[in-house]
C-alpha positions in Angstrom: 131.6 33.0 140.3 135.1 33.2 139.0 135.4 33.2 135.2 137.3 30.3 133.7 140.5 31.2 131.8 141.3 30.4 128.2 145.0 30.3 127.3 146.2 30.2 123.7 149.7 28.8 123.4 151.7 29.9 120.4 154.7 27.6 119.8 157.5 29.0 117.6 159.3 25.7 117.1 162.8 24.5 118.1 164.7 24.6 114.8 166.7 27.8 115.6 167.2 30.5 118.2 165.1 33.7 117.9 166.8 37.0 118.4 165.7 38.5 121.8 164.9 41.9 120.1 162.7 40.3 117.5 161.0 38.2 120.1 160.2 41.4 122.1 158.8 42.9 118.8 156.6 39.8 118.4 155.3 40.2 121.9 154.4 43.8 121.2 152.6 42.8 118.1 150.6 40.1 120.0 149.3 42.8 122.4 146.8 43.7 119.7 145.0 40.4 120.5 145.2 40.5 124.3 146.9 42.6 126.9 147.8 39.6 129.0 150.9 37.8 127.7 153.2 35.3 129.4 156.3 34.6 127.4 158.4 31.4 127.6 161.2 29.8 125.6 160.2 30.0 122.0 156.5 30.1 123.0 154.0 32.7 124.1 150.8 32.2 126.1 147.8 34.6 125.5 145.0 34.9 128.0 141.9 35.4 125.8 138.9 34.8 128.1 138.3 38.5 128.7 138.4 39.6 125.1 134.8 40.3 124.0 135.2 39.1 120.4 137.8 36.4 120.1 139.2 35.6 116.6 138.7 32.2 115.0 141.8 30.0 115.5 142.6 29.9 111.7 142.2 33.7 111.5 144.4 34.2 114.5 147.2 32.1 113.0 147.0 33.9 109.7 147.3 37.3 111.4 150.2 36.1 113.5 152.0 35.0 110.4 151.5 38.4 108.8 152.8 40.2 111.9 155.8 37.8 112.0 156.7 38.5 108.4 156.7 42.3 109.2 159.4 41.9 111.8 161.4 39.3 109.8 160.3 36.0 111.3 159.1 32.9 109.4 155.9 31.6 111.0 154.9 28.9 108.5 155.7 26.1 111.0 154.3 27.7 114.1 151.5 25.9 116.0 149.1 26.7 118.7 146.8 25.0 121.3 144.0 26.1 123.6 143.3 25.1 127.2 142.1 26.5 130.5 145.6 26.6 132.0 149.1 27.4 130.8 150.5 23.9 131.4 147.6 22.2 129.6 147.8 24.7 126.7 151.5 23.9 126.2 150.8 20.1 126.4 147.9 20.5 124.0 150.2 22.4 121.6 153.0 19.8 121.8 151.2 16.5 122.0 147.7 17.3 120.5 146.0 15.1 123.1 142.6 15.9 124.7 142.9 13.7 127.7 146.0 14.7 129.7 146.1 11.4 131.6 146.7 9.5 128.4 149.7 11.6 127.5 153.1 9.8 127.3 155.0 9.8 130.5 157.5 12.3 128.9 154.8 15.0 129.4 155.6 14.8 133.1 158.3 17.4 132.7 156.1 19.6 130.4 153.8 20.1 133.3 156.6 20.9 135.7 158.0 23.7 133.5 155.7 24.6 130.7 157.5 27.9 129.9 161.0 26.7 129.3 161.3 22.9 129.0 161.6 21.3 125.6 164.5 18.9 125.5 165.2 16.5 128.4 168.6 16.8 130.3 170.5 13.8 131.5 168.8 13.6 135.0 165.4 13.9 133.3 166.2 11.1 130.9 167.2 8.9 133.8 163.9 9.7 135.5 162.0 8.7 132.5 163.9 5.5 132.2 163.0 4.8 135.8 159.3 5.4 135.1 159.3 3.1 132.1 161.2 0.4 134.0 158.2 0.4 136.4 155.8 -0.2 133.5 154.5 3.4 133.3 153.7 4.4 129.8 151.5 7.4 130.3 150.7 9.9 133.0 147.7 7.9 134.2 150.1 5.3 135.7 151.6 8.0 138.0 148.4 8.2 139.9 148.3 4.4 140.6 151.0 5.0 143.1 150.0 6.9 146.3 150.9 10.6 146.0 152.7 10.6 149.3 155.2 8.0 147.9 156.1 10.2 145.0 156.3 13.3 147.3 158.8 11.4 149.5 160.8 10.3 146.5 160.8 13.4 144.4 159.7 16.1 146.8 159.1 19.6 145.4 159.4 18.4 141.8 156.4 16.1 142.0 154.5 18.7 144.1 154.9 21.2 141.2 153.7 18.6 138.8 150.5 18.0 140.8 149.9 21.7 141.3 150.1 22.4 137.5 148.3 19.2 136.5 145.4 19.4 138.9 145.2 23.0 140.1 146.8 24.9 137.2 144.0 27.6 137.2 145.1 28.7 140.7 148.7 29.4 139.7 149.6 33.0 139.0 152.0 33.6 136.1 154.0 36.8 135.6 152.6 38.8 132.7 154.9 40.5 130.2 155.1 44.3 130.1 156.4 46.3 127.1 159.3 48.7 127.3 158.3 52.3 128.2 160.7 53.8 125.6 160.3 53.3 121.9 163.1 54.0 119.5 163.8 53.1 115.9 167.0 53.9 114.0 168.6 53.4 110.5 172.1 53.8 109.1 173.5 54.0 105.6 176.8 54.3 103.9 178.5 57.7 103.5 178.1 57.3 99.7 174.4 57.3 100.2 174.4 60.5 102.2 171.3 62.7 102.5 171.2 66.5 102.7 167.6 67.5 102.1 164.2 67.0 103.7 162.8 64.7 100.9 165.8 62.4 101.2 165.4 62.2 105.0 161.6 61.5 104.7 162.5 58.6 102.4 164.9 57.2 105.0 162.5 57.9 107.9 159.4 56.3 106.4 160.3 52.7 107.5 161.0 53.9 111.0 157.6 55.7 111.2 155.9 52.6 109.8 157.4 50.4 112.5 156.7 52.9 115.3 153.1 53.3 114.3 152.6 49.6 114.2 154.2 49.1 117.6 152.1 51.9 119.1 148.9 50.5 117.6 149.7 47.2 119.4 150.3 49.0 122.6 147.1 51.1 122.4 149.1 54.3 122.5 149.2 57.5 120.4 152.1 59.9 119.9 152.2 63.3 121.6 155.9 64.2 121.1 158.8 62.7 119.1 162.5 63.5 118.8 164.5 63.1 115.7 168.3 62.8 116.0 170.4 63.2 112.9 174.0 62.0 112.9 176.2 63.9 110.4 179.2 62.6 108.4 181.8 64.6 110.3 182.3 64.4 114.1 180.1 67.3 114.9 177.2 67.5 117.5 174.1 65.6 116.4 171.2 67.6 115.1 168.1 67.2 117.3 164.6 68.1 116.2 161.6 67.9 118.5 158.1 67.8 117.2 155.1 68.0 119.5 151.5 67.6 118.4 148.4 69.5 119.5 146.4 66.3 119.1 147.7 62.7 119.6 148.8 61.1 116.4 147.9 57.6 115.3 148.1 57.8 111.5 151.4 57.1 109.8 150.3 58.9 106.7 149.6 62.1 108.7 152.7 61.7 110.7 154.9 61.6 107.6 153.1 64.6 106.2 153.8 66.6 109.4 157.4 65.4 109.5 157.9 66.6 106.0 156.6 70.0 106.8 158.7 70.2 110.0 161.9 69.0 108.3 161.4 71.4 105.4 161.0 74.4 107.8 164.0 73.2 109.8 166.2 72.8 106.7 165.2 76.3 105.4 166.1 78.0 108.7 169.2 75.9 109.5 170.6 74.2 106.5 172.7 71.1 107.1 176.5 71.7 107.1 177.3 68.0 106.4 175.5 65.0 104.9 173.4 62.8 107.2 174.5 59.2 107.5 172.3 58.0 110.5 168.8 58.9 111.8 167.0 57.9 114.9 163.4 58.5 116.0 162.4 58.3 119.7 159.0 58.6 121.2 159.2 61.1 124.0 155.5 61.3 125.1 152.5 59.2 124.4 148.9 58.9 125.7 146.3 56.2 125.6 144.4 55.9 122.4 140.7 56.9 122.5 138.1 54.4 123.7 136.8 54.1 120.1 139.9 52.2 119.1 138.9 48.7 118.0 142.3 47.1 118.9 140.7 43.8 119.8 138.0 43.8 117.2 138.1 41.1 114.5 134.9 41.6 112.5 134.9 43.4 109.2 132.2 45.9 110.3 134.2 46.9 113.4 137.4 47.3 111.3 135.5 49.4 108.8 134.1 51.6 111.5 137.6 52.0 113.0 139.0 53.0 109.7 136.4 55.7 109.2 137.0 57.0 112.7 140.8 57.1 112.1 140.2 59.2 108.9 138.2 61.7 111.0 140.8 61.8 113.7 143.5 62.3 111.1 141.7 65.3 109.6 141.1 66.9 113.1 144.7 66.2 114.1 146.2 67.8 111.0 144.1 70.9 111.2 144.8 71.2 115.0 148.5 70.8 114.4 148.7 72.9 111.3 146.8 75.9 112.7 147.3 75.4 116.4 151.0 75.3 116.6 153.0 72.6 118.5 153.2 71.7 122.1 157.0 71.9 122.6 156.8 74.2 125.6 154.3 75.2 128.2 154.0 78.6 126.5 153.2 78.0 122.8 154.7 80.1 120.1 152.9 83.3 119.2 153.0 82.6 115.5 152.9 79.4 113.4 155.0 78.5 110.4 153.2 81.0 108.1 153.9 83.8 110.5 150.3 84.1 111.6 149.0 83.6 115.0 147.5 80.2 115.9 143.7 80.0 115.2 142.9 76.6 116.7 141.9 76.1 120.3 140.1 73.5 122.3 137.7 73.7 125.3 139.0 72.4 128.6 137.1 72.1 131.9 138.3 74.4 134.6 137.2 74.8 138.2 134.9 77.9 138.6 131.7 78.5 140.5 130.2 80.3 137.5 128.7 77.7 135.2 129.3 79.6 132.0 133.0 79.9 133.0 133.4 76.2 133.7 135.1 75.8 130.4 138.0 77.9 129.0 139.4 78.6 125.6 142.9 77.0 125.4 145.0 78.6 122.7 148.0 76.9 121.1 149.5 80.4 120.6 149.1 83.6 122.5 145.6 84.9 121.6 146.6 88.4 122.3 148.3 88.4 118.9 144.8 88.4 117.4 143.7 91.5 119.4 140.8 89.5 120.8 137.6 88.4 118.9 136.9 91.0 116.2 133.5 91.8 114.9 133.3 91.3 111.1 130.9 94.3 110.7 132.3 96.9 113.0 135.9 95.8 113.4 135.6 96.1 117.2 136.1 93.5 119.9 132.9 91.6 120.7 131.7 91.8 124.3 129.3 89.4 125.8 126.8 91.0 128.2 126.1 88.7 131.2 123.3 89.2 133.7 124.2 90.8 137.0 126.0 88.4 139.3 125.7 88.1 143.1 128.3 89.6 145.4 128.7 86.4 147.3 129.0 83.2 145.2 129.0 79.8 146.8 131.7 77.4 145.7 129.3 74.6 146.5 125.6 75.4 146.0 123.2 74.6 148.8 120.0 72.5 148.4 116.8 74.5 149.3 113.1 73.4 149.4 110.0 75.3 148.4 106.7 74.9 150.3 104.1 77.3 149.0 105.2 80.9 149.6 108.2 79.7 151.7 111.8 78.7 151.0 113.4 76.5 153.6 117.2 76.7 154.0 119.2 74.5 156.4 121.1 76.4 159.2 123.1 74.1 161.3 120.9 71.3 162.7 117.7 73.3 162.0 115.9 74.7 158.9 114.9 78.4 158.6 111.9 79.6 156.6 112.2 82.6 154.2 109.0 84.2 152.8 109.1 84.7 149.0 108.5 88.2 147.8 109.3 87.8 144.1 110.6 84.9 142.0 111.7 85.9 138.4 113.6 83.9 135.8 117.0 85.4 134.8 118.6 82.9 132.3 119.1 79.3 131.3 122.6 77.7 131.1 123.4 74.3 129.7 126.7 72.5 130.0 126.4 69.6 127.5 128.4 71.3 124.8 131.6 71.0 127.0 130.6 67.8 128.7 133.0 64.9 129.2 132.4 61.4 130.3 133.5 61.7 134.0 132.1 65.1 134.9 128.4 65.0 133.8 126.6 67.8 132.1 124.2 70.3 133.6 121.0 72.0 132.6 120.0 74.9 134.9 117.3 77.6 134.9 118.5 80.6 137.1 116.1 82.8 139.1 116.6 86.1 141.0 114.6 85.6 144.2 113.6 88.3 146.7 112.9 86.8 150.2 112.3 88.0 153.7 114.4 86.3 156.3 113.1 85.2 159.8 114.2 88.5 161.2 112.0 90.4 158.7 114.9 91.8 156.6 114.9 91.6 152.8 117.5 89.5 150.9 118.1 88.6 147.3 119.2 85.1 146.3 120.6 83.6 143.1 118.8 80.3 142.8 118.7 77.7 140.0 116.6 74.7 139.3 118.7 71.6 138.2 116.6 70.2 135.4 118.3 66.8 135.5 117.9 66.3 139.3 114.7 68.4 139.8 116.2 70.3 142.7 116.3 73.9 143.8 119.9 75.1 144.6 121.1 78.3 146.3 124.1 79.5 144.3 124.8 83.0 145.7 123.6 86.1 147.5 123.2 89.7 146.1 
């Protein structure tokens, strides 16, 4: 059964025109309520039926007013209405009537073009005069005349009215998509020139605040940014790139990392002229983690989100501070302090050996450390692994045990191998490096001596999958 829709119409009024850039910023801000937006002329429609926890109408309007003030819009006179289709939501917002058939006949044109219509043009006024001369005061009177008569007289126009009035839930509206590039810039007079890192941070803070707010609405996190500084004299702009080992979502942490980066940059390459203009562009982003409560409206969920953000902020700072940056495919060998990077992360990698199905990813060349050093002996540590088979299967084979026999499939038949010895070698678990879409593993490995059907001895590397309860052949000695 198809779920009924729920459209919330936000009417911005008709007193003055809204700057298109500010209107786009408002649409970005409204994405924190729902990802499905349909913009119109001085109005926005939000599809809220798929949001698990919808805000109360009064709470929604208060939050919208706060978001509007942040981007320089006055939302005190804004109104909103709720209905199951976009045309009905707009009519509800404008006329405040529950029964659509009792609406004034002027609402006829509101159903035809709910996204853009507000003031009647001359042909529309003449049409309304015609309706009223026939004694039609509200929309209900339109249905006293056979539909075919209206269709012959008005054609496609009345057909659109009927479609939006009676079958509005079937109509597909084009959703709004945000811009893929995010940029913020600021300028100041030459008398207010800036020549040091602290002065630049003071100028960049409003830009960072706006960018973080926009990214939060879009559900994205920063991976790489570019700062462009325009100097007073006509010389090439100074470009500074900053990549992060971990995606950034906190404006406090971002400003802290920017301050460190700019201080290092100014120390190495001092500015030859004062800065009079700055621009920050987002060069790379990624989706925020699933724990982000972007559509949550309860105080408990917001508190949990705030605590999670603090933890992510700490991990992000440590990873960026000690792990270097991601400005190139081959990270720098040393960090800002001149020491090699000490932070790494575990990534899954394709390998038939289970203990090698994760790898240590350094943010700087680990060879600068000389390998892992033993604290007691000062010598590199070496992990001793059990003997591995000569032939290792990329895809383990399922085998079955029946008493003293192991059965292995060979083509369309099964061959029986007599067990001569069956001893446990090791136990390997993969939960520590598990991710959501790969699944973990828990295996007990055995070294098995068998006698093949021809009477010749063989040695197998077999494991028992503790999660599936199966015996698997992984290799041959």
